DRENDONU-405422 format. One record per atom (N, C-alpha, C): x negated, y, z negated. Coordinates in steps of 0.02 Angstrom, whole numbers, padded with zeros to 5 digits, always signed. Layout:
% DRENDONU-405422
XYZ/...
This chain:
% DRENDONU-405422
-00042-00060+00000/-00005-00001+00004/-00044+00062+00002/-00033+00108+00046/-00067+00169+00050/-00054+00218-00001/-00084+00272-00015/-00072+00322-00064/-00003+00348-00050/+00005+00371+00015/+00069+00401+00038/+00130+00353+00031/+00124+00282+00040/+00173+00239+00020/+00188+00237-00047/+00138+00238-00097/+00145+00237-00164/+00179+00302-00188/+00160+00354-00159/+00192+00418-00179/+00270+00420-00154/+00284+00384-00098/+00356+00383-00078/+00391+00336-00126/+00357+00282-00148/+00395+00236-00195/+00404+00269-00263/+00354+00308-00284/+00364+00342-00345/+00418+00394-00345/+00426+00425-00289/+00476+00472-00278/+00550+00436-00277/+00551+00378-00249/+00614+00341-00248/+00632+00315-00319/+00585+00302-00358/+00595+00282-00431/+00632+00335-00465/+00605+00403-00464/+00632+00458-00492/+00701+00469-00464/+00701+00464-00401/+00774+00481-00363/+00828+00433-00389/+00805+00368-00393/+00851+00319-00414/+00883+00331-00484/+00832+00352-00526/+00858+00361-00594/+00906+00421-00602/+00891+00477-00560/+00935+00534-00563/+00998+00525-00524/+00998+00488-00471/+01049+00479-00428/+01106+00434-00452/+01086+00393-00508/+01142+00348-00538/+01186+00381-00581/+01177+00448-00597/+01227+00480-00636/+01284+00490-00607/+01343+00495-00639/+01415+00491-00616/+01426+00547-00565/+01398+00610-00575/+01418+00662-00526/+01384+00645-00452/+01320+00619-00454/+01293+00605-00393/+01326+00548-00356/+01344+00496-00398/+01374+00432-00370/+01448+00454-00339/+01483+00489-00386/+01550+00517-00363/+01551+00555-00296/+01496+00591-00285/+01493+00634-00233/+01492+00590-00168/+01443+00539-00167/+01438+00495-00117/+01498+00451-00109/+01523+00422-00159/+01585+00382-00155/+01642+00419-00124/+01651+00481-00141/+01707+00521-00106/+01695+00530-00033/+01630+00539-00018/+01613+00554+00054/+01624+00493+00099/+01605+00435+00071/+01611+00372+00108/+01684+00349+00110/+01717+00356+00053/+01792+00339+00050/+01830+00380+00097/+01824+00443+00099/+01861+00489+00145/+01851+00467+00218/+01785+00453+00233/+01776+00435+00306/+01811+00366+00322/+01797+00323+00275/+01828+00251+00283/+01901+00255+00292/+01932+00293+00251/+02007+00303+00254/+02030+00328+00319/+01988+00377+00349/+02005+00408+00406/+02003+00365+00469/+01952+00318+00469/+01947+00273+00527/+01993+00217+00522/+02020+00203+00457/+02069+00147+00452/+02141+00178+00444/+02148+00237+00472/+02215+00267+00460/+02273+00228+00487/+02259+00181+00533/+02316+00141+00563/+02341+00089+00521/+02304+00076+00464/+02323+00021+00418/+02377+00048+00366/+02423+00006+00344/+02478+00028+00300/+02446+00051+00235/+02480+00093+00198/+02458+00115+00135/+02464+00060+00089/+02410+00048+00051/+02401-00006+00001/+02363+00016-00058/+02398+00033-00113/+02357+00057-00170/+02306+00006-00197/+02318-00058-00200/+02274-00106-00219/+02216-00110-00175/+02222-00108-00110/+02168-00109-00062/+02123-00044-00071/+02158+00018-00079/+02121+00079-00092/+02079+00079-00155/+02109+00051-00204/+02068+00043-00268/+02010+00000-00259/+02017-00050-00222/+01962-00104-00215/+01906-00070-00171/+01927-00032-00117/+01882-00001-00076/+01842+00048-00115/+01872+00085-00158/+01837+00137-00201/+01789+00099-00249/+01809+00044-00275/+01768+00002-00321/+01710-00025-00284/+01718-00051-00223/+01668-00073-00186/+01614-00028-00172/+01636+00035-00145/+01594+00086-00122/+01546+00109-00183/+01574+00115-00243/+01541+00130-00301/+01493+00080-00326/+01514+00017-00318/+01470-00037-00335/+01413-00045-00286/+01421-00029-00224/+01371-00030-00170/+01314+00012-00191/+01343+00083-00202/+01290+00128-00220/+01248+00120-00284/+01284+00102-00342/+01248+00092-00398/+01201+00030-00395/+01220-00033-00360/+01175-00086-00355/+01112-00065-00309/+01126-00028-00255/+01072-00012-00211/+01025+00034-00245/+01047+00086-00287/+01001+00129-00319/+00962+00092-00369/+00991+00034-00403/+00958+00004-00454/+00899-00040-00417/+00901-00054-00358/+00852-00102-00324/+00803-00058-00280/+00827-00005-00254/+00787+00031-00199/+00723+00057-00223/+00710+00074-00287/+00649+00099-00310/+00599+00040-00333/+00622-00021-00328/+00577-00071-00350/+00533-00093-00298/+00465-00114-00321/+00418-00137-00267/+00439-00201-00231/+00469-00242-00273/+00502-00300-00246/+00572-00295-00226/+00596-00282-00174/+00664-00266-00157/+00701-00327-00145/+00758-00337-00186/+00805-00399-00180/+00871-00371-00173/+00906-00409-00130/+00983-00386-00118/+01023-00439-00147/+01073-00415-00188/+01118-00463-00221/+01190-00424-00207/+01229-00442-00160/+01295-00405-00144/+01336-00407-00212/+01361-00352-00229/+01403-00344-00288/+01467-00379-00284/+01494-00401-00338/+01551-00442-00333/+01615-00400-00314/+01608-00335-00330/+01666-00293-00302/+01666-00295-00221/+01611-00294-00195/+01606-00293-00114/+01638-00356-00090/+01618-00412-00121/+01652-00472-00095/+01725-00477-00110/+01744-00457-00161/+01820-00453-00183/+01855-00406-00127/+01825-00356-00104/+01856-00318-00050/+01867-00361+00012/+01817-00400+00029/+01828-00443+00092/+01883-00494+00081/+01881-00522+00023/+01940-00570+00008/+02008-00537+00019/+02014-00472-00004/+02077-00436-00007/+02098-00422+00068/+02045-00397+00104/+02057-00381+00173/+02084-00442+00213/+02052-00502+00195/+02076-00564+00231/+02145-00581+00206/+02161-00574+00144/+02227-00597+00114/+02283-00548+00146/+02265-00484+00156/+02313-00442+00184/+02325-00451+00255/+02288-00500+00291/+02301-00513+00360/+02267-00472+00407/+02219-00428+00384/+02186-00383+00431/+02121-00422+00460/+02104-00397+00517/+02049-00425+00553/+01977-00411+00522/+01932-00448+00545/+01864-00440+00521/+01834-00371+00544/+01867-00345+00599/+01849-00274+00615/+01854-00218+00562/+01900-00238+00514/+01904-00189+00456/+01849-00188+00415/+01821-00247+00403/+01763-00252+00360/+01697-00222+00389/+01696-00242+00460/+01634-00217+00495/+01636-00143+00506/+01698-00111+00517/+01703-00041+00527/+01688-00009+00464/+01707-00035+00408/+01687-00008+00334/+01611-00001+00329/+01575-00055+00343/+01509-00054+00338/+01473-00001+00384/+01493+00002+00449/+01463+00047+00491/+01476+00123+00471/+01537+00133+00453/+01548+00202+00422/+01508+00216+00361/+01504+00166+00310/+01471+00177+00251/+01397+00189+00264/+01367+00153+00312/+01296+00159+00329/+01285+00226+00349/+01330+00250+00396/+01321+00316+00431/+01327+00372+00378/+01376+00366+00335/+01388+00414+00283/+01324+00416+00235/+01296+00361+00214/+01243+00354+00174/+01179+00393+00209/+01169+00376+00265/+01116+00407+00300/+01118+00483+00302/+01178+00512+00315/+01195+00578+00320/+01180+00611+00257/+01203+00577+00197/+01198+00597+00135/+01132+00608+00113/+01085+00551+00126/+01017+00552+00101/+00972+00596+00143/+00985+00602+00211/+00949+00644+00250/+00957+00720+00223/+01014+00743+00216/+01029+00807+00191/+00999+00821+00122/+01003+00764+00082/+00972+00773+00015/+00899+00781+00017/+00865+00740+00059/+00791+00742+00059/+00763+00807+00096/+00801+00828+00145/+00788+00891+00177/+00782+00948+00125/+00819+00950+00074/+00825+00997+00025/+00770+00980-00031/+00765+00920-00044/+00729+00896-00103/+00652+00896-00092/+00628+00878-00035/+00553+00867-00017/+00537+00917+00036/+00489+00960+00019/+00465+01011+00067/+00406+00972+00111/+00362+00929+00087/+00311+00905+00123/+00339+00856+00175/+00323+00874+00241/+00351+00833+00292/+00330+00762+00293/+00261+00749+00277/+00238+00679+00280/+00270+00641+00220/+00274+00664+00162/+00308+00633+00110/+00384+00621+00121/+00411+00668+00148/+00486+00660+00170/+00496+00601+00219/+00456+00604+00272/+00454+00550+00324/+00444+00484+00292/+00396+00476+00246/+00373+00411+00219/+00435+00391+00171/+00465+00436+00140/+00523+00413+00096/+00584+00390+00137/+00595+00432+00187/+00649+00414+00232/+00642+00344+00269/+00574+00332+00287/+00563+00263+00316/+00569+00209+00265/+00541+00217+00208/+00553+00167+00158/+00626+00160+00141/+00657+00218+00127/+00730+00209+00110/+00773+00179+00168/+00763+00193+00232/+00801+00167+00282/+00789+00093+00298/+00725+00075+00287/+00708+00000+00290/+00747-00037+00237/+00749-00009+00180/+00788-00051+00125/+00865-00041+00138/+00888+00013+00163/+00955+00017+00178/+00978-00031+00225/+00937-00042+00278/+00956-00091+00334/+00953-00164+00302/+00901-00182+00261/+00900-00250+00232/+00963-00262+00186/+00975-00205+00151/+01030-00211+00100/+01100-00223+00138/+01108-00179+00196/+01172-00187+00232/+01182-00248+00264/+01121-00271+00298/+01124-00331+00335/+01140-00397+00292/+01114-00393+00230/+01127-00448+00190/+01197-00448+00163/+01222-00392+00143/+01290-00377+00117/+01342-00399+00171/+01330-00376+00234/+01378-00387+00288/+01379-00463+00301/+01325-00501+00296/+01320-00571+00307/+01366-00602+00253/+01359-00586+00191/+01390-00616+00133/+01469-00597+00140/+01479-00534+00158/+01552-00510+00163/+01593-00555+00217/+01555-00561+00272/+01591-00595+00332/+01598-00667+00313/+01551-00698+00273/+01559-00769+00262/+01616-00777+00211/+01623-00729+00161/+01674-00734+00116/+01743-00717+00151/+01747-00669+00191/+01805-00655+00233/+01824-00716+00270/+01780-00750+00311/+01797-00805+00351/+01826-00864+00312/+01791-00879+00258/+01815-00931+00215/+01884-00920+00184/+01895-00857+00161/+01958-00839+00134/+02014-00842+00188/+01999-00813+00247/+02043-00817+00301/+02064-00886+00326/+02017-00930+00327/+02029-00996+00351/+02072-01032+00292/+02057-01016+00228/+02100-01047+00179/+02168-01021+00187/+02173-00955+00197/+02242-00926+00197/+02280-00952+00259/+02245-00960+00314/+02276-00981+00376/+02298-01056+00368/+02254-01094+00336/+02271-01162+00330/+02331-01176+00280/+02339-01128+00234/+02396-01127+00183/+02457-01105+00225/+02456-01052+00262/+02510-01028+00299/+02534-01079+00356/+02473-01105+00384/+02495-01155+00438/+02532-01215+00413/+02504-01236+00349/+02535-01299+00318/+02608-01279+00301/+02621-01225+00274/+02690-01208+00252/+02733-01204+00319/+02708-01174+00376/+02748-01167+00435/+02759-01239+00465/+02704-01279+00465/+02714-01346+00491/+02763-01387+00448/+02763-01375+00385/+02810-01408+00342/+02882-01390+00359/+02886-01324+00363/+02955-01295+00378/+02985-01322+00444/+02937-01317+00498/+02957-01339+00564/+02971-01417+00558/+02935-01453+00521/+02952-01525+00518/+03018-01539+00484/+03033-01499+00441/+03098-01507+00405/+03157-01497+00457/+03148-01445+00504/+03197-01427+00549/+03199-01483+00609/+03144-01506+00618/+03140-01563+00671/+03165-01629+00648/+03161-01633+00577/+03198-01699+00551/+03276-01689+00542/+03296-01625+00545/+03367-01611+00542/+03383-01605+00465/+03337-01591+00423/+03346-01568+00353/+03389-01502+00352/+03425-01498+00292/+03459-01433+00288/+03410-01381+00264/+03411-01325+00300/+03366-01264+00284/+03409-01206+00290/+03386-01157+00251/+03414-01090+00249/+03388-01053+00314/+03437-01041+00360/+03409-01014+00426/+03379-00945+00417/+03397-00901+00370/+03377-00832+00363/+03299-00843+00338/+03298-00882+00285/+03230-00894+00256/+03178-00925+00310/+03208-00974+00345/+03168-01005+00394/+03135-00959+00448/+03185-00915+00473/+03164-00866+00523/+03112-00823+00489/+03115-00801+00430/+03074-00750+00403/+03002-00785+00397/+03002-00846+00376/+02939-00884+00363/+02905-00900+00429/+02942-00919+00482/+02917-00941+00539/+02906-00881+00590/+02937-00823+00580/+02931-00770+00621/+02957-00785+00689/+03014-00822+00686/+03042-00844+00745/+03119-00851+00742/+03158-00833+00796/+03232-00830+00790/+03254-00899+00803/+03295-00929+00757/+03316-00997+00761/+03392-00991+00787/+03424-00939+00804/+03492-00935+00820/+03497-00922+00897/+03449-00908+00929/+03450-00895+01000/+03429-00963+01030/+03435-00965+01103/+03416-01022+01136/+03344-01042+01129/+03331-01107+01122/+03265-01134+01108/+03238-01174+01160/+03182-01154+01192/+03147-01192+01239/+03076-01214+01217/+03070-01282+01206/+03012-01307+01172/+02960-01322+01237/+02899-01309+01221/+02840-01327+01272/+02790-01358+01232/+02768-01411+01260/+02702-01448+01228/+02645-01434+01282/+02597-01394+01255/+02538-01379+01293/+02478-01424+01271/+02432-01440+01316/+02380-01482+01297/+02320-01474+01354/+02261-01473+01328/+02201-01476+01376/+02171-01539+01377/+02162-01575+01433/+02140-01641+01439/+02058-01631+01438/+02025-01688+01432/+01947-01686+01435/+01917-01655+01493/+01951-01644+01549/+01916-01614+01609/+01931-01530+01604/+01963-01509+01559/+01973-01439+01550/+01906-01402+01518/+01878-01360+01558/+01815-01330+01543/+01828-01265+01502/+01859-01267+01449/+01874-01213+01400/+01839-01220+01335/+01797-01177+01312/+01761-01184+01248/+01803-01188+01188/+01855-01153+01187/+01910-01160+01131/+01979-01170+01149/+01986-01234+01159/+02055-01254+01184/+02116-01228+01153/+02112-01226+01085/+02168-01199+01042/+02183-01121+01062/+02130-01084+01064/+02143-01014+01084/+02167-01008+01155/+02137-01049+01200/+02164-01044+01273/+02239-01056+01271/+02256-01114+01237/+02328-01134+01237/+02376-01082+01203/+02344-01044+01150/+02384-00994+01126/+02401-00935+01170/+02349-00921+01211/+02360-00864+01262/+02407-00894+01311/+02405-00953+01336/+02450-00981+01383/+02517-00979+01360/+02530-00995+01297/+02595-00992+01267/+02624-00923+01262/+02584-00879+01248/+02607-00807+01249/+02617-00778+01320/+02575-00804+01371/+02588-00783+01438/+02653-00811+01465/+02670-00872+01442/+02732-00905+01469/+02795-00866+01442/+02791-00853+01378/+02840-00819+01341/+02849-00742+01382/+02797-00715+01396/+02799-00647+01429/+02834-00662+01499/+02817-00720+01535/+02845-00726+01599/+02923-00731+01591/+02947-00760+01539/+03014-00774+01528/+03050-00708+01492/+03012-00654+01484/+03039-00589+01448/+03055-00605+01380/+03022-00649+01349/+03042-00666+01280/+02991-00634+01232/+03005-00634+01169/+02957-00611+01116/+02906-00665+01101/+02852-00650+01063/+02802-00693+01051/+02828-00757+01028/+02809-00814+01049/+02833-00879+01035/+02811-00905+00967/+02841-00952+00940/+02821-00990+00881/+02768-01040+00903/+02707-01040+00883/+02657-01087+00905/+02625-01121+00851/+02621-01184+00850/+02586-01225+00800/+02541-01275+00834/+02477-01273+00805/+02422-01313+00835/+02432-01385+00816/+02442-01427+00869/+02456-01502+00855/+02386-01538+00850/+02336-01510+00862/+02271-01544+00859/+02219-01500+00891/+02160-01528+00907/+02106-01481+00929/+02112-01463+01002/+02161-01499+01039/+02173-01490+01107/+02245-01487+01125/+02287-01469+01073/+02358-01469+01092/+02396-01411+01047/+02451-01395+01073/+02494-01337+01045/+02567-01350+01052/+02602-01342+01000/+02677-01347+01008/+02702-01279+01012/+02747-01268+01058/+02773-01191+01070/+02847-01194+01072/+02878-01141+01042/+02952-01132+01044/+02963-01058+01072/+02998-01054+01121/+03017-00986+01149/+03088-00976+01137/+03110-00916+01105/+03182-00897+01094/+03199-00851+01147/+03259-00856+01177/+03290-00814+01225/+03367-00806+01211/+03392-00757+01243/+03463-00742+01231/+03507-00793+01262/+03481-00823+01324/+03524-00873+01359/+03475-00923+01382/+03492-00965+01435/+03457-01013+01461/+03403-00982+01506/+03344-00988+01498/+03294-00951+01547/+03281-00990+01607/+03265-00957+01661/+03246-00990+01722/+03177-01013+01719/+03167-01079+01722/+03102-01112+01707/+03078-01134+01778/+03107-01118+01835/+03085-01146+01895/+03022-01125+01922/+02998-01056+01903/+02940-01032+01921/+02878-01039+01876/+02891-01079+01826/+02838-01084+01771/+02770-01115+01799/+02718-01077+01784/+02650-01099+01812/+02602-01092+01760/+02546-01127+01761/+02492-01118+01719/+02429-01087+01752/+02443-01053+01808/+02397-01013+01848/+02339-01053+01874/+02351-01115+01890/+02303-01158+01926/+02242-01173+01884/+02244-01170+01817/+02187-01186+01777/+02183-01256+01769/+02130-01291+01792/+02120-01368+01788/+02118-01390+01719/+02145-01451+01706/+02146-01481+01649/+02194-01456+01591/+02238-01405+01611/+02285-01378+01569/+02350-01404+01584/+02399-01426+01542/+02459-01458+01555/+02517-01428+01513/+02576-01430+01533/+02636-01415+01495/+02692-01456+01513/+02724-01482+01455/+02785-01517+01457/+02842-01477+01429/+02895-01475+01466/+02945-01420+01448/+03011-01455+01435/+03041-01446+01374/+03108-01468+01362/+03161-01427+01389/+03224-01447+01397/+03280-01407+01418/+03296-01357+01359/+03331-01305+01376/+03345-01253+01330/+03411-01264+01296/+03422-01250+01234/+03484-01261+01197/+03479-01215+01135/+03538-01199+01110/+03542-01143+01058/+03530-01175+00987/+03504-01130+00938/+03505-01148+00877/+03451-01194+00853/+03460-01214+00784/+03413-01264+00757/+03414-01331+00793/+03478-01349+00818/+03490-01412+00855/+03448-01409+00915/+03448-01348+00955/+03409-01340+01009/+03337-01346+01000/+03319-01318+00945/+03241-01320+00918/+03221-01392+00919/+03261-01439+00886/+03241-01511+00885/+03249-01542+00952/+03305-01532+00986/+03320-01568+01046/+03266-01552+01099/+03248-01489+01107/+03201-01469+01162/+03131-01490+01149/+03117-01493+01081/+03051-01518+01066/+03040-01594+01076/+03096-01629+01059/+03093-01703+01073/+03092-01719+01149/+03129-01674+01188/+03120-01684+01257/+03051-01668+01285/+03022-01614+01259/+02958-01597+01283/+02907-01656+01268/+02915-01678+01211/+02866-01737+01188/+02875-01795+01236/+02936-01813+01250/+02954-01874+01298/+02921-01854+01367/+02930-01793+01394/+02904-01773+01454/+02827-01776+01456/+02793-01757+01392/+02723-01763+01391/+02694-01839+01396/+02737-01879+01364/+02714-01952+01372/+02717-01977+01441/+02767-01951+01476/+02768-01977+01551/+02712-01950+01591/+02694-01886+01578/+02639-01849+01611/+02574-01890+01594/+02560-01901+01531/+02497-01929+01515/+02489-02002+01539/+02544-02039+01550/+02540-02102+01570/+02543-02116+01653/+02548-02063+01685/+02547-02060+01762/+02497-02021+01782/+02470-02038+01840/+02415-02004+01879/+02444-01950+01920/+02508-01946+01930/+02534-01898+01982/+02578-01845+01954/+02583-01837+01889/+02621-01784+01861/+02598-01713+01874/+02640-01667+01890/+02621-01597+01905/+02590-01567+01842/+02563-01510+01842/+02531-01473+01782/+02592-01450+01739/+02650-01434+01766/+02708-01420+01729/+02759-01470+01741/+02771-01516+01695/+02823-01566+01698/+02889-01552+01652/+02943-01549+01688/+03000-01533+01646/+03045-01594+01627/+03068-01595+01574/+03104-01656+01546/+03161-01665+01597/+03196-01623+01621/+03259-01636+01663/+03240-01666+01732/+03172-01664+01750/+03150-01701+01810/+03134-01768+01800/+03123-01786+01736/+03102-01854+01717/+03149-01883+01664/+03200-01858+01658/+03250-01880+01600/+03271-01951+01609/+03285-01975+01670/+03310-02048+01679/+03251-02094+01667/+03195-02067+01686/+03134-02111+01668/+03120-02121+01593/+03128-02062+01558/+03125-02060+01490/+03176-02105+01455/+03234-02100+01471/+03288-02143+01445/+03282-02218+01460/+03253-02229+01519/+03246-02299+01539/+03193-02333+01505/+03139-02287+01492/+03080-02321+01458/+03083-02319+01383/+03144-02296+01357/+03152-02298+01283/+03124-02235+01247/+03098-02179+01281/+03076-02122+01255/+03137-02075+01229/+03208-02094+01250/+03256-02056+01229/+03302-02092+01172/+03303-02062+01120/+03348-02086+01062/+03417-02083+01079/+03457-02102+01035/+03534-02099+01043/+03552-02023+01047/+03518-01982+01013/+03529-01906+01023/+03515-01884+01087/+03458-01906+01115/+03447-01886+01187/+03499-01917+01238/+03523-01972+01226/+03577-02005+01263/+03640-01955+01254/+03653-01941+01195/+03715-01897+01177/+03707-01832+01215/+03648-01801+01212/+03644-01735+01250/+03653-01746+01323/+03622-01797+01351/+03627-01809+01429/+03699-01821+01449/+03730-01864+01405/+03806-01883+01421/+03852-01822+01421/+03838-01778+01365/+03880-01720+01359/+03871-01678+01413/+03806-01664+01435/+03795-01617+01492/+03825-01642+01555/+03819-01709+01570/+03845-01738+01635/+03922-01741+01639/+03947-01764+01583/+04022-01784+01579/+04066-01722+01557/+04035-01679+01513/+04076-01620+01496/+04140-01637+01464/+04197-01622+01492/+04266-01634+01461/+04283-01710+01465/+04245-01748+01504/+04252-01817+01507/+04224-01859+01445/+04197-01816+01400/+04169-01848+01342/+04224-01856+01289/+04283-01829+01296/+04334-01837+01242/+04350-01904+01227/+04368-01914+01166/+04384-01986+01144/+04456-02009+01147/+04503-01965+01176/+04569-01983+01182/+04584-02032+01231/+04639-02061+01232/+04651-02118+01271/+04656-02101+01349/+04686-02043+01364/+04696-02019+01434/+04626-02010+01469/+04580-01979+01432/+04511-01967+01453/+04477-02033+01465/+04483-02077+01412/+04452-02144+01417/+04471-02177+01483/+04538-02176+01494/+04559-02203+01571/+04521-02174+01625/+04513-02103+01617/+04479-02076+01675/+04404-02100+01680/+04367-02104+01627/+04307-02126+01622/+04299-02203+01653/+04351-02243+01634/+04353-02310+01652/+04358-02314+01732/+04406-02266+01761/+04413-02268+01830/+04353-02245+01869/+04326-02187+01845/+04262-02166+01882/+04204-02216+01881/+04193-02249+01824/+04142-02302+01820/+04154-02356+01872/+04219-02383+01873/+04235-02437+01914/+04235-02411+01986/+04242-02348+01997/+04237-02320+02065/+04166-02320+02090/+04121-02300+02047/+04049-02297+02058/+04022-02370+02067/+04046-02416+02024/+04023-02485+02028/+04048-02522+02095/+04100-02494+02119/+04131-02523+02178/+04102-02492+02244/+04058-02458+02243/+04027-02421+02301/+04069-02363+02323/+04108-02333+02279/+04155-02275+02294/+04212-02295+02343/+04228-02363+02334/+04283-02389+02375/+04350-02390+02338/+04394-02349+02358/+04452-02336+02318/+04493-02404+02319/+04512-02438+02370/+04551-02496+02363/+04523-02549+02318/+04450-02555+02323/+04417-02604+02280/+04418-02583+02208/+04418-02522+02196/+04426-02496+02127/+04495-02511+02105/+04548-02500+02147/+04623-02513+02124/+04630-02589+02108/+04595-02629+02149/+04601-02702+02137/+04574-02721+02072/+04509-02697+02061/+04475-02715+01999/+04515-02686+01938/+04548-02637+01937/+04585-02602+01886/+04655-02627+01888/+04688-02657+01938/+04748-02685+01948/+04804-02622+01941/+04784-02570+01979/+04828-02512+01981/+04831-02498+02059/+04880-02448+02077/+04888-02428+02147/+04831-02381+02163/+04806-02393+02231/+04754-02345+02259/+04768-02271+02243/+04833-02246+02249/+04850-02179+02231/+04830-02160+02167/+04836-02205+02118/+04829-02194+02051/+04750-02176+02045/+04710-02219+02074/+04639-02210+02075/+04624-02143+02103/+04648-02124+02153/+04635-02056+02191/+04657-02002+02141/+04713-02009+02112/+04732-01951+02060/+04686-01948+02002/+04666-02002+01978/+04620-02006+01918/+04550-01972+01937/+04528-01989+02000/+04460-01961+02025/+04464-01888+02037/+04523-01861+02055/+04535-01796+02068/+04538-01759+01999/+04573-01785+01955/+04573-01761+01883/+04506-01758+01851/+04466-01815+01854/+04397-01817+01831/+04357-01759+01859/+04359-01749+01923/+04318-01697+01959/+04336-01629+01938/+04404-01617+01917/+04427-01551+01887/+04390-01539+01826/+04384-01596+01786/+04357-01590+01719/+04282-01578+01719/+04249-01612+01775/+04177-01606+01780/+04157-01538+01813/+04209-01510+01853/+04196-01449+01883/+04155-01450+01948/+04143-01517+01972/+04105-01523+02037/+04128-01600+02059/+04107-01617+02116/+04122-01684+02146/+04083-01734+02109/+04106-01795+02107/+04068-01853+02080/+04006-01864+02120/+04006-01852+02190/+03952-01861+02229/+03889-01826+02212/+03906-01761+02188/+03844-01721+02174/+03796-01749+02124/+03828-01788+02073/+03782-01808+02022/+03797-01884+02007/+03807-01921+02055/+03839-01989+02051/+03791-02032+02007/+03723-02034+02016/+03677-02076+01979/+03680-02059+01901/+03676-01990+01890/+03674-01967+01817/+03744-01982+01783/+03795-01973+01819/+03867-01982+01797/+03874-02060+01777/+03853-02101+01825/+03860-02172+01807/+03821-02194+01746/+03765-02166+01741/+03722-02184+01685/+03756-02155+01619/+03780-02092+01624/+03814-02065+01567/+03871-02109+01546/+03909-02126+01597/+03975-02173+01581/+03955-02236+01548/+03900-02266+01570/+03882-02329+01539/+03856-02320+01470/+03828-02260+01457/+03801-02249+01393/+03867-02237+01348/+03915-02206+01376/+03978-02194+01339/+04016-02251+01324/+04011-02299+01372/+04047-02365+01366/+04010-02408+01313/+03938-02400+01306/+03905-02445+01258/+03907-02417+01189/+03899-02350+01181/+03894-02312+01115/+03955-02289+01084/+04009-02282+01133/+04077-02260+01109/+04077-02206+01066/+04107-02211+01007/+04120-02151+00959/+04053-02115+00935/+03997-02152+00939/+03936-02122+00919/+03914-02068+00961/+03929-02062+01027/+03920-02007+01064/+03976-01968+01090/+04034-01994+01091/+04097-01961+01114/+04114-01904+01064/+04151-01849+01112/+04176-01793+01074/+04237-01817+01039/+04262-01789+00984/+04330-01809+00952/+04383-01776+00992/+04371-01718+01023/+04428-01689+01054/+04405-01665+01130/+04446-01657+01171/+04432-01638+01239/+04395-01570+01238/+04336-01560+01275/+04303-01500+01280/+04343-01457+01326/+04351-01395+01308/+04389-01348+01350/+04347-01323+01405/
């Protein structure tokens, strides 16, 4: 150590002893706090956060002054500083709040000490030596505290997110199981409307997807799809390191025909049909999972696969539960799902008509009725369907066979208007 270096260190010893007085400390704390509050003006008012910010700034200054004048300089981040990082994380603010606080604090400290030394030291060489020693130690102090603060913030944020994610997953699981939940509370906790139409999408990235962070890529994809449908930010739950469950809420049934993933290789989407409420939340998700299974087990599936395009395959291969069968039958048969005797005769006639190759005389012979009776019942049935039987013959026959097999388990108690 040169004589000038020793003189600079001696000066810092005296400075440290004097600067630790309350008036000097308060002056710097007020300067830093004021600037930090100004750059974070977009944050909501929070008395507790403000108090911790003040305590952290004060602890920073006191701890630094206690060490800056020592020949062996060691950095030990104050507990108040680490507590501030935890609070920022728990408030849900980004890491940029912590980093911005350090940048501002460092700039204000440098401004403060430069102005102070310009007035306190007349000798240019000594002032430069003190500034150099002081600044080297400020940088080491700041770098170490920033590293510790970011580590604490990251750990706290991950724990918070894991806890929040666990709660949201648990709540979503309850809805998917059909448990009784308070819709108002569920909407508040999930941040998602459960009263609107629900469209569930299962997103995943296969091994060929060259994306460094699949979950973040899928989150952006889910957000983009919601924007494409003019919907609010969707509910998204990570289902694994390469998968995401998504629910999009809309006022009515959205148009999903133009849905695209932008040609990104290795990314896939399985889309359930849209239905209202918590029932729709369950139904659409179940359908999306069934469509995903079809996509994964075939080499020819498109990047976006819709359940409605593979519904018969899903039901045939056993991916559709009785609830899925009920949904399909209700959609295809409409008012023909009523359990009354008159409607039951109409269903019987239509099924016989389809089984007879749409041959009216053969159907009449099978049912032992007059051909005109068959024609009358077919006309009545088409009025209830709202379209000709020919338009959806395959689906209608499957729905009628399901209704014949399951009976009251899927039939409506009254005729649908």
